[in-house]
MARFI-269637 format. One record per residue (C-alpha): residue number from 1; x, y, z; residue in one letter. Coordinates in Angstrom, 2 decimals, padded with zeros to 5 digits. Example, Ala and Ser with C-alpha at 12.3 -4.5 7.8 and 13.67 -1.06 7.14 Angstrom:
<atoms>
1, 012.30, -004.50, 007.80, a .
2, 013.67, -001.06, 007.14, s .
</atoms>
This chain:
<atoms>
1, -035.67, 031.37, 045.18, m .
2, -038.58, 033.80, 044.84, k .
3, -041.08, 032.96, 043.05, e .
4, -043.71, 035.43, 041.40, y .
5, -047.16, 035.28, 039.87, l .
6, -047.36, 039.36, 039.10, t .
7, -046.62, 039.60, 035.82, i .
8, -047.95, 043.14, 033.97, s .
9, -047.25, 043.40, 030.90, n .
10, -045.61, 041.45, 027.94, i .
11, -043.84, 042.92, 025.09, s .
12, -041.91, 041.27, 022.60, g .
13, -039.58, 039.14, 024.43, p .
14, -039.52, 041.38, 027.62, l .
15, -042.56, 040.89, 030.75, v .
16, -042.64, 043.22, 033.24, i .
17, -043.65, 041.34, 037.19, v .
18, -043.75, 043.83, 040.08, e .
19, -044.44, 043.20, 043.73, r .
20, -040.57, 041.71, 043.26, v .
21, -037.77, 042.49, 046.48, s .
22, -034.44, 042.02, 046.13, d .
23, -034.20, 041.21, 042.48, v .
24, -030.37, 042.54, 041.32, k .
25, -030.18, 043.89, 037.49, y .
26, -028.90, 040.79, 035.32, a .
27, -030.48, 038.35, 038.09, e .
28, -031.01, 035.59, 035.73, l .
29, -034.76, 034.28, 035.55, v .
30, -036.65, 031.36, 034.99, e .
31, -040.05, 031.55, 033.74, v .
32, -041.73, 028.71, 034.19, e .
33, -045.19, 028.62, 031.52, f .
34, -048.81, 027.24, 032.09, l .
35, -048.15, 024.01, 030.49, g .
36, -044.94, 023.22, 032.38, g .
37, -042.54, 024.64, 030.08, q .
38, -039.91, 026.86, 031.28, i .
39, -037.90, 029.72, 029.47, r .
40, -035.14, 031.95, 031.12, r .
41, -033.79, 035.19, 031.00, g .
42, -032.58, 037.56, 032.62, k .
43, -032.94, 041.25, 034.33, v .
44, -032.78, 044.88, 032.30, l .
45, -033.79, 047.05, 034.61, e .
46, -035.27, 047.13, 038.79, v .
47, -038.08, 050.03, 039.14, d .
48, -038.78, 050.23, 043.52, r .
49, -040.61, 047.01, 043.10, d .
50, -040.74, 046.20, 039.13, k .
51, -038.72, 044.64, 036.96, a .
52, -038.03, 044.11, 033.72, l .
53, -037.50, 040.54, 032.32, v .
54, -035.65, 039.52, 029.17, q .
55, -036.84, 036.01, 028.33, v .
56, -034.38, 034.11, 025.75, f .
57, -036.02, 032.14, 024.20, e .
58, -039.61, 034.54, 023.79, g .
59, -042.67, 035.36, 025.61, t .
60, -044.70, 033.23, 022.97, q .
61, -047.65, 030.99, 024.77, g .
62, -047.20, 033.18, 027.74, l .
63, -050.31, 033.52, 029.94, d .
64, -049.96, 036.66, 032.70, i .
65, -052.56, 035.49, 035.36, s .
66, -050.71, 031.76, 035.12, a .
67, -047.41, 031.57, 034.23, s .
68, -044.63, 032.05, 037.07, k .
69, -041.39, 033.98, 037.05, v .
70, -038.82, 032.77, 039.40, r .
71, -035.29, 034.55, 040.28, f .
72, -032.02, 032.95, 040.46, l .
73, -029.36, 035.07, 042.85, g .
74, -026.69, 034.55, 040.20, r .
75, -026.13, 036.45, 036.90, t .
76, -025.33, 034.23, 033.72, q .
77, -022.77, 032.24, 033.74, t .
78, -019.82, 030.35, 031.15, l .
79, -018.31, 027.03, 032.68, g .
80, -015.07, 026.64, 031.89, v .
81, -012.56, 024.74, 031.48, s .
82, -009.15, 023.22, 028.88, e .
83, -012.35, 020.29, 027.69, d .
84, -013.86, 023.57, 025.99, l .
85, -010.77, 023.67, 022.13, i .
86, -012.49, 021.74, 019.90, g .
87, -016.22, 021.51, 021.07, r .
88, -019.53, 023.83, 019.51, i .
89, -021.53, 025.24, 021.76, f .
90, -024.44, 027.44, 021.07, d .
91, -025.92, 031.26, 021.69, g .
92, -027.31, 029.81, 025.58, k .
93, -023.43, 028.33, 025.94, g .
94, -025.14, 024.31, 026.08, f .
95, -023.28, 022.00, 022.94, p .
96, -023.84, 022.02, 020.16, r .
97, -022.37, 019.82, 018.58, d .
98, -023.94, 017.16, 020.15, g .
99, -020.87, 015.83, 022.62, a .
100, -021.48, 015.92, 026.59, p .
101, -021.93, 019.29, 028.20, p .
102, -018.24, 019.84, 030.26, i .
103, -017.75, 019.64, 033.53, i .
104, -016.22, 023.28, 034.38, p .
105, -013.52, 023.98, 036.78, k .
106, -015.33, 027.01, 037.40, e .
107, -017.64, 029.43, 036.08, r .
108, -017.17, 033.30, 034.56, l .
109, -019.78, 035.91, 034.86, d .
110, -020.30, 036.22, 030.57, i .
111, -020.10, 039.99, 031.92, h .
112, -016.32, 039.28, 032.64, g .
113, -014.60, 042.58, 034.36, f .
114, -013.28, 045.94, 032.27, p .
115, -008.99, 045.61, 032.29, i .
116, -007.29, 047.98, 034.40, n .
117, -005.81, 050.36, 031.47, p .
118, -002.87, 050.65, 033.89, q .
119, -002.49, 047.39, 033.91, a .
120, -002.10, 046.92, 029.93, r .
121, -000.39, 045.96, 027.69, d .
122, 001.60, 047.06, 024.70, y .
123, 000.54, 045.07, 021.75, p .
124, 003.22, 044.03, 019.70, s .
125, 003.66, 040.15, 018.50, e .
126, 002.93, 039.76, 015.16, f .
127, -000.28, 037.31, 014.34, i .
128, -000.19, 035.56, 010.41, q .
129, -003.68, 035.41, 008.78, t .
130, -001.58, 034.03, 005.79, g .
131, -003.30, 036.33, 003.56, i .
132, -000.69, 038.76, 001.91, s .
133, -003.09, 042.13, 001.70, s .
134, -003.96, 041.31, 005.34, i .
135, 000.03, 040.36, 006.61, d .
136, 001.46, 042.21, 003.77, g .
137, 000.44, 045.98, 004.18, m .
138, -002.21, 045.88, 007.54, n .
139, -000.76, 043.49, 010.33, p .
140, -002.54, 042.35, 012.60, l .
141, -000.92, 042.54, 016.42, v .
142, -001.72, 040.41, 019.48, r .
143, -003.88, 041.88, 021.82, g .
144, -005.56, 044.35, 019.30, q .
145, -008.59, 044.75, 017.62, k .
146, -009.12, 045.03, 013.49, l .
147, -012.16, 044.60, 012.13, p .
148, -013.13, 044.14, 008.92, l .
149, -015.44, 046.01, 007.29, f .
150, -018.21, 043.92, 004.78, s .
151, -020.84, 044.32, 002.83, g .
152, -024.34, 042.12, 002.10, s .
153, -022.82, 039.57, -001.05, g .
154, -019.03, 040.24, -000.37, l .
155, -017.29, 036.97, 000.68, p .
156, -016.32, 037.91, 004.41, h .
157, -017.92, 034.28, 005.50, i .
158, -014.93, 032.95, 003.41, k .
159, -011.80, 035.29, 004.20, i .
160, -013.37, 034.74, 007.94, t .
161, -012.69, 030.53, 007.83, a .
162, -009.92, 031.08, 006.58, q .
163, -008.27, 033.98, 009.14, i .
164, -009.59, 031.26, 011.55, v .
165, -008.39, 027.87, 009.48, c .
166, -004.75, 029.63, 009.24, q .
167, -003.56, 032.13, 011.11, a .
168, -000.31, 032.11, 014.24, k .
169, 002.04, 033.69, 015.80, v .
170, 005.32, 032.76, 014.76, l .
171, 008.54, 032.38, 015.98, g .
172, 008.46, 030.13, 019.17, k .
173, 006.09, 026.94, 020.01, e .
174, 003.25, 029.00, 021.97, e .
175, 000.01, 027.89, 022.97, k .
176, -002.47, 029.38, 020.66, f .
177, -006.41, 029.27, 020.14, s .
178, -009.32, 031.00, 018.59, v .
179, -012.46, 031.40, 019.56, v .
180, -015.79, 031.84, 016.97, f .
181, -019.03, 033.65, 017.82, g .
182, -020.96, 033.66, 015.09, a .
183, -024.36, 035.95, 015.53, m .
184, -027.76, 035.42, 013.96, g .
185, -026.28, 033.65, 010.93, i .
186, -027.86, 031.30, 007.88, t .
187, -027.57, 027.19, 008.78, f .
188, -025.71, 027.62, 005.32, e .
189, -023.67, 029.42, 006.72, e .
190, -022.65, 027.66, 010.47, a .
191, -022.64, 024.28, 008.26, n .
192, -019.95, 026.25, 005.59, f .
193, -017.72, 027.31, 008.71, f .
194, -018.37, 023.75, 011.05, i .
195, -017.12, 021.70, 007.98, k .
196, -014.40, 023.86, 007.14, d .
197, -013.13, 023.96, 010.71, f .
198, -012.93, 020.19, 010.65, k .
199, -011.49, 019.86, 007.07, e .
200, -009.36, 021.48, 008.09, t .
201, -008.56, 020.90, 011.40, g .
202, -008.53, 024.00, 013.04, a .
203, -012.25, 022.25, 014.88, i .
204, -008.74, 020.82, 017.04, e .
205, -007.50, 024.14, 018.05, r .
206, -011.06, 025.93, 018.29, l .
207, -013.63, 026.73, 020.69, v .
208, -017.24, 027.99, 019.12, a .
209, -020.29, 029.88, 019.78, f .
210, -023.20, 030.40, 017.42, i .
211, -026.28, 031.78, 016.60, n .
212, -028.70, 030.89, 014.20, l .
213, -031.53, 033.27, 012.24, a .
214, -033.92, 031.21, 013.58, d .
215, -033.09, 031.73, 017.17, e .
216, -033.56, 034.02, 019.83, p .
217, -032.53, 037.70, 018.45, a .
218, -032.32, 037.42, 022.75, i .
219, -028.75, 035.70, 022.75, e .
220, -026.68, 037.38, 020.08, r .
221, -026.83, 039.34, 022.66, i .
222, -025.42, 036.93, 024.79, s .
223, -023.17, 034.81, 022.28, t .
224, -019.98, 037.54, 022.34, p .
225, -018.80, 037.69, 025.81, r .
226, -019.15, 033.98, 025.90, l .
227, -017.19, 034.51, 023.18, a .
228, -014.21, 036.86, 025.83, l .
229, -015.09, 034.47, 028.64, s .
230, -014.58, 031.46, 027.58, c .
231, -011.12, 033.97, 025.63, a .
232, -010.82, 034.87, 028.83, e .
233, -010.03, 032.03, 030.38, y .
234, -008.00, 030.71, 027.57, l .
235, -005.43, 033.44, 027.79, a .
236, -005.36, 035.18, 031.31, f .
237, -005.66, 031.98, 033.18, s .
238, -004.29, 028.84, 031.25, l .
239, -002.20, 031.25, 028.94, g .
240, -003.08, 030.89, 026.31, m .
241, -003.20, 033.48, 022.77, h .
242, -006.48, 033.04, 021.55, v .
243, -007.45, 034.79, 018.01, l .
244, -011.11, 035.68, 018.65, v .
245, -013.53, 036.06, 015.53, i .
246, -017.04, 037.79, 016.48, l .
247, -019.60, 037.19, 012.65, i .
248, -021.63, 039.59, 012.20, d .
249, -021.32, 042.16, 014.89, m .
250, -024.44, 043.78, 012.88, s .
251, -027.24, 041.65, 013.95, f .
252, -025.76, 041.59, 017.86, y .
253, -026.41, 044.99, 017.50, a .
254, -030.16, 045.03, 015.50, e .
255, -030.78, 042.73, 018.56, s .
256, -029.48, 045.41, 020.95, l .
257, -032.58, 047.69, 018.52, r .
258, -034.59, 045.47, 018.80, e .
259, -034.72, 045.19, 022.77, i .
260, -034.58, 048.78, 022.96, s .
261, -037.38, 049.79, 021.09, a .
262, -039.22, 046.91, 023.28, a .
263, -038.15, 048.89, 026.19, r .
264, -039.61, 052.28, 024.87, k .
265, -036.03, 054.47, 025.16, e .
266, -035.36, 057.18, 023.49, v .
267, -033.75, 056.29, 020.17, p .
268, -030.55, 057.76, 018.55, g .
269, -028.75, 056.90, 015.49, r .
270, -031.08, 055.13, 013.03, r .
271, -033.55, 054.03, 015.59, g .
272, -030.72, 052.75, 017.35, y .
273, -029.96, 053.03, 021.37, p .
274, -027.70, 056.06, 022.21, g .
275, -025.95, 054.06, 024.69, y .
276, -024.53, 051.55, 022.24, l .
277, -021.17, 052.85, 021.27, y .
278, -020.79, 052.19, 025.07, t .
279, -022.37, 048.45, 024.66, d .
280, -019.97, 047.97, 021.78, l .
281, -016.62, 048.90, 024.33, a .
282, -017.84, 046.73, 027.13, t .
283, -017.36, 043.93, 024.30, i .
284, -014.21, 045.19, 021.85, y .
285, -012.47, 046.50, 025.25, e .
286, -012.41, 042.52, 026.65, r .
287, -009.84, 042.10, 024.02, a .
288, -005.65, 043.47, 024.87, g .
289, -002.54, 041.98, 026.79, r .
290, -002.30, 041.93, 031.07, i .
291, 001.27, 042.88, 032.09, k .
292, 002.65, 039.36, 033.71, g .
293, 000.02, 037.21, 032.23, k .
294, 001.87, 034.68, 029.46, a .
295, -001.12, 034.85, 027.60, g .
296, -003.41, 037.72, 024.87, s .
297, -006.36, 038.01, 022.98, i .
298, -006.69, 039.39, 019.93, t .
299, -010.37, 040.68, 018.12, l .
300, -011.00, 040.74, 015.07, i .
301, -015.11, 042.15, 014.98, p .
302, -016.92, 041.15, 011.41, v .
303, -019.92, 043.91, 010.57, l .
304, -021.62, 044.08, 007.36, t .
305, -022.29, 048.08, 006.40, m .
306, -025.87, 048.05, 005.35, p .
307, -025.32, 049.92, 001.79, e .
308, -022.29, 050.20, 002.05, d .
309, -022.17, 052.85, 004.70, d .
310, -019.02, 053.52, 006.53, k .
311, -020.74, 055.70, 007.46, t .
312, -023.63, 053.70, 009.68, h .
313, -023.81, 053.49, 013.42, p .
314, -022.32, 050.16, 013.67, v .
315, -019.12, 050.78, 012.01, p .
316, -019.02, 054.18, 012.54, d .
317, -018.86, 052.81, 015.68, l .
318, -016.83, 050.86, 015.17, t .
319, -014.10, 052.32, 014.33, g .
320, -013.65, 054.62, 017.16, y .
321, -013.64, 051.65, 019.72, v .
322, -010.69, 049.60, 017.88, t .
323, -007.37, 049.99, 016.20, e .
324, -008.76, 050.46, 012.07, g .
325, -010.22, 048.56, 010.30, q .
326, -009.57, 046.07, 006.82, i .
327, -012.29, 047.48, 004.08, l .
328, -013.58, 044.52, 001.30, i .
329, -013.91, 046.78, -001.50, s .
330, -016.92, 045.06, -004.14, r .
331, -015.39, 046.84, -006.50, e .
332, -012.18, 043.73, -006.52, l .
333, -015.11, 041.36, -005.77, y .
334, -016.69, 042.69, -009.12, r .
335, -012.97, 041.98, -010.76, k .
336, -012.91, 038.69, -009.33, g .
337, -010.61, 039.12, -006.48, i .
338, -010.07, 036.75, -003.96, y .
339, -009.36, 037.66, -001.41, p .
340, -011.05, 041.52, -002.21, p .
341, -009.20, 043.90, -000.15, i .
342, -008.96, 047.42, -000.32, d .
343, -006.12, 048.59, 001.00, v .
344, -005.59, 051.43, 000.47, l .
345, -008.90, 052.43, 002.72, p .
346, -007.29, 049.35, 005.49, s .
347, -005.68, 050.47, 008.41, l .
348, -003.74, 048.78, 011.06, s .
349, -003.23, 051.97, 013.68, r .
350, -000.40, 049.22, 015.46, l .
351, 001.31, 047.34, 011.85, k .
352, 004.63, 049.52, 013.11, d .
353, 004.35, 047.79, 016.63, k .
354, 004.91, 044.17, 015.18, g .
355, 006.93, 044.32, 012.15, i .
356, 010.15, 044.43, 011.75, g .
357, 013.77, 043.19, 012.38, k .
358, 013.25, 039.62, 014.97, n .
359, 009.31, 039.99, 014.06, k .
360, 008.58, 039.42, 010.56, t .
361, 011.51, 041.30, 008.37, r .
362, 013.67, 044.36, 008.95, e .
363, 012.86, 045.43, 005.05, d .
364, 009.23, 045.05, 006.18, h .
365, 008.31, 048.59, 007.02, s .
366, 010.38, 050.67, 003.95, d .
367, 008.20, 048.07, 001.88, l .
368, 004.85, 048.11, 002.78, l .
369, 004.57, 052.13, 002.94, n .
370, 006.49, 051.64, -000.86, q .
371, 003.54, 049.79, -001.99, l .
372, 001.34, 051.94, -000.51, y .
373, 002.55, 054.97, -002.24, a .
374, 002.92, 053.07, -005.70, c .
375, -000.37, 050.94, -005.77, y .
376, -002.15, 054.80, -004.77, a .
377, -000.11, 056.24, -007.67, k .
378, -001.40, 053.04, -010.23, g .
379, -005.41, 054.19, -008.69, k .
380, -005.04, 058.08, -009.83, e .
381, -003.25, 056.73, -013.27, a .
382, -006.06, 053.98, -013.68, k .
383, -009.23, 057.46, -012.90, e .
384, -006.68, 059.73, -015.35, l .
385, -007.29, 057.25, -018.23, a .
386, -010.46, 057.39, -017.81, v .
387, -010.93, 060.94, -018.07, i .
388, -008.80, 061.77, -020.59, l .
389, -007.70, 058.25, -021.90, g .
390, -004.84, 056.31, -021.82, e .
391, -003.59, 058.23, -024.69, a .
392, -003.14, 061.48, -022.26, a .
393, -000.37, 058.91, -019.63, l .
394, 002.57, 059.45, -019.51, s .
395, 006.08, 056.15, -020.01, d .
396, 005.66, 056.18, -016.01, l .
397, 002.04, 056.75, -015.48, d .
398, 001.16, 053.68, -018.19, k .
399, 004.20, 052.28, -015.31, l .
400, 002.67, 052.95, -012.43, y .
401, -000.74, 051.40, -013.68, l .
402, 000.67, 047.95, -014.41, k .
403, 001.91, 048.44, -011.32, f .
404, -001.56, 048.70, -009.39, a .
405, -002.39, 046.32, -012.43, e .
406, -000.38, 043.16, -011.31, r .
407, -000.39, 044.80, -007.37, f .
408, -004.45, 042.72, -007.81, e .
409, -004.01, 039.84, -009.49, s .
410, -001.04, 039.21, -007.80, e .
411, -000.21, 041.03, -004.73, f .
412, -003.80, 041.31, -003.49, v .
413, -005.57, 038.07, -004.89, a .
414, -005.09, 034.41, -003.53, q .
415, -006.28, 031.63, -003.36, s .
416, -009.15, 030.47, -000.76, e .
417, -006.38, 027.92, 000.87, r .
418, -002.87, 029.30, -000.18, e .
419, -001.55, 030.08, 003.05, n .
420, 000.64, 032.66, 002.73, r .
421, 004.26, 033.39, 004.67, g .
422, 005.48, 036.37, 005.56, i .
423, 008.37, 035.98, 003.53, q .
424, 006.48, 034.66, 000.66, k .
425, 004.11, 037.95, 000.68, t .
426, 007.52, 040.27, 001.25, l .
427, 008.85, 038.34, -001.61, d .
428, 006.06, 038.81, -003.84, i .
429, 006.06, 042.76, -003.11, g .
430, 009.24, 043.17, -003.97, w .
431, 009.28, 041.43, -007.65, d .
432, 006.46, 043.56, -008.45, l .
433, 008.11, 046.88, -007.33, l .
434, 010.97, 045.75, -009.85, r .
435, 008.65, 046.98, -012.02, m .
436, 009.91, 050.81, -010.50, i .
437, 012.68, 052.67, -011.68, p .
438, 014.86, 053.47, -008.45, e .
439, 014.78, 056.58, -008.73, r .
440, 010.93, 057.04, -008.03, e .
441, 011.12, 054.44, -004.62, l .
442, 011.60, 056.93, -002.62, k .
443, 009.79, 055.08, 000.75, r .
444, 013.05, 052.19, 000.82, v .
445, 016.13, 052.63, 002.51, r .
446, 019.64, 052.63, 000.45, e .
447, 020.51, 049.48, 002.67, e .
448, 017.40, 047.53, 001.68, f .
449, 017.10, 048.30, -002.24, i .
450, 020.55, 047.17, -002.29, k .
451, 019.18, 043.87, -000.62, r .
452, 015.97, 043.09, -001.70, y .
453, 015.88, 045.17, -004.69, y .
454, 019.06, 044.65, -006.87, h .
455, 020.56, 041.26, -005.39, e .
456, 017.30, 039.47, -006.18, a .
457, 017.27, 041.57, -009.66, k .
458, 020.33, 040.44, -010.89, d .
459, 020.28, 036.57, -009.96, q .
460, 016.62, 037.27, -012.05, s .
</atoms>
């Protein structure tokens, strides 16, 4: 272990150590302050005999002339075993729940290893979240990356907690767990999550990594990587199906920007570093399925869009790496609808791979497309009514307008504790379609109209 007294400069959480040798990128570091206090960090950059070190707990109180820097010769790792399940950790991987540290079976580099594209298996199996506007209209598939786009003040916290508590794999009994990574959340939000997980019993299949808003921003960089390293162990070593939820990726990107500014790097869009896309990809691309492995990693990154702007760099670049997006609507939220998920701009690019016979139900795809078309016509009729007045609408337009209102109040809206099965979700969809004349159902096959539209209508 090498020890140096050659700190030459401090900038925010960064220090420059000179006259070093054999120092490696991402190597862990201990910084010993004058009073004996030790803080940890890692190497961000090496240039000849100089090393740029990022101090996790910050550099406040650091004495350049008297502080010692020790390079530990290893990267940041996470100790893993089956005992991770049911535990809550901080953004450094240390226990936050008051229980003793786990005894690891092995230690994994938190940066992981990229999945060989040739080894990837295609996502094809449905995950039920119990939320109709997701399961019915934009289904989540094992191995998929499906982000949740929200805005300040919208209830993404509650929606996230509901998904954590309700998500499950349908069909045969399989090992399923949830890994939850939170970055920069408040103490109140952390308490909400922990209380909710314990009350619903979700903690029994959950591993949580929580970084609070008043804790070092540097830890927000490692939190998602700790969560995904845990998920990789559960999925590819223990054969479990793992749902990873990361909240809030906007805070992660802010920390990345803070470090980039401290390094005096040339900024990109809105001050974010030019490598933001690449950095996000190193996180998102760790989800998926691997051929020959029983387990899978499905990822839901949650992010808040500043001023509800979808073109902001973080949601914009996230959309390039992931397979769709679930959009939370401020308009629906103002109407008192929960969860306020806007199905029209939302998209799950892999939805057709995870639904249908022996997965959800054979009519799911046709029903989804028809509901989408009818809701879109209802929204158009609403806009027309605003301009011309409802009296100017045709009878069919008025029918579609009524459909859109019922769709929002009966299909989209549900309570925070309501866990709807996919069969119930689809049945609600057919019940709404019975408002529409059969001649208008141009996206549903005749066999499904006969079975689900007419038979149920006759029974009622």
